[in-house]
C-alpha positions as CSV (number, residue, x, y, z in Angstrom):
1,X,-42.5,58.6,-34.5
2,X,-42.9,62.2,-33.3
3,X,-45.3,64.9,-34.3
4,X,-44.4,68.3,-35.9
5,X,-43.6,69.6,-32.4
6,X,-41.4,66.7,-31.4
7,X,-44.0,65.1,-29.1
8,X,-44.0,61.2,-29.2
9,X,-46.8,59.8,-31.4
10,X,-46.1,56.1,-31.0
11,X,-43.9,53.2,-32.3
12,X,-44.0,52.3,-35.9
13,X,-45.1,48.7,-36.4
14,X,-45.2,48.6,-40.2
15,X,-44.7,50.8,-43.2
16,X,-46.9,50.6,-46.3
17,X,-45.6,51.5,-49.7
18,X,-47.4,53.1,-52.6
19,X,-47.9,50.3,-55.2
20,X,-46.9,52.5,-58.1
21,X,-44.0,54.6,-56.8
22,X,-42.9,52.1,-54.0
23,X,-42.4,55.2,-51.7
24,X,-43.5,55.0,-48.1
25,X,-47.1,56.2,-47.9
26,X,-48.6,55.1,-44.5
27,X,-47.2,53.9,-41.2
28,X,-49.1,51.7,-38.8
29,X,-48.3,53.0,-35.3
30,X,-49.1,52.0,-31.8
31,X,-50.9,54.9,-30.2
32,X,-51.3,55.0,-26.4
33,X,-51.7,51.3,-25.5
34,X,-49.6,48.7,-27.4
35,X,-52.8,47.1,-28.6
36,X,-54.2,50.3,-30.3
37,X,-53.0,50.6,-33.9
38,X,-53.5,53.7,-36.0
39,X,-52.6,54.6,-39.6
40,X,-50.5,57.8,-39.9
41,X,-49.8,59.3,-43.3
42,X,-46.1,59.7,-44.2
43,X,-46.6,62.6,-46.7
44,X,-43.9,65.2,-45.9
45,X,-42.4,62.9,-43.1
46,X,-38.7,63.4,-42.4
47,X,-36.0,61.6,-40.5
48,X,-35.1,63.4,-37.3
49,X,-32.1,61.8,-35.7
50,X,-33.3,58.3,-34.8
51,X,-37.0,59.1,-35.3
52,X,-39.5,59.8,-38.0
53,X,-41.2,63.2,-37.8
54,X,-44.6,63.7,-39.3
55,X,-46.4,67.0,-39.9
56,X,-49.5,66.1,-37.8
57,X,-50.4,66.8,-34.2
58,X,-50.2,64.1,-31.6
59,X,-53.8,64.7,-30.7
60,X,-55.0,63.9,-34.2
61,X,-53.3,60.5,-34.0
62,X,-54.6,59.9,-30.5
63,X,-58.1,60.6,-31.6
64,X,-57.9,58.7,-34.9
65,X,-60.0,55.6,-35.3
66,X,-58.0,52.5,-34.4
67,X,-57.9,49.3,-36.5
């Protein structure tokens, strides 16, 4: 996963679908260390070559609460 500027955010571990629309809604991403997992919203996400681009800044994901 990359942010809106193309900076790496982390590796997608799992994608969660909306129960009604069955569209991707959230991604569980490793952020920083492999053992730190963060939810990233997939609203307005787009495929960019072999990556998923999200319209959030890398810093927001890095500072998000981990699960």
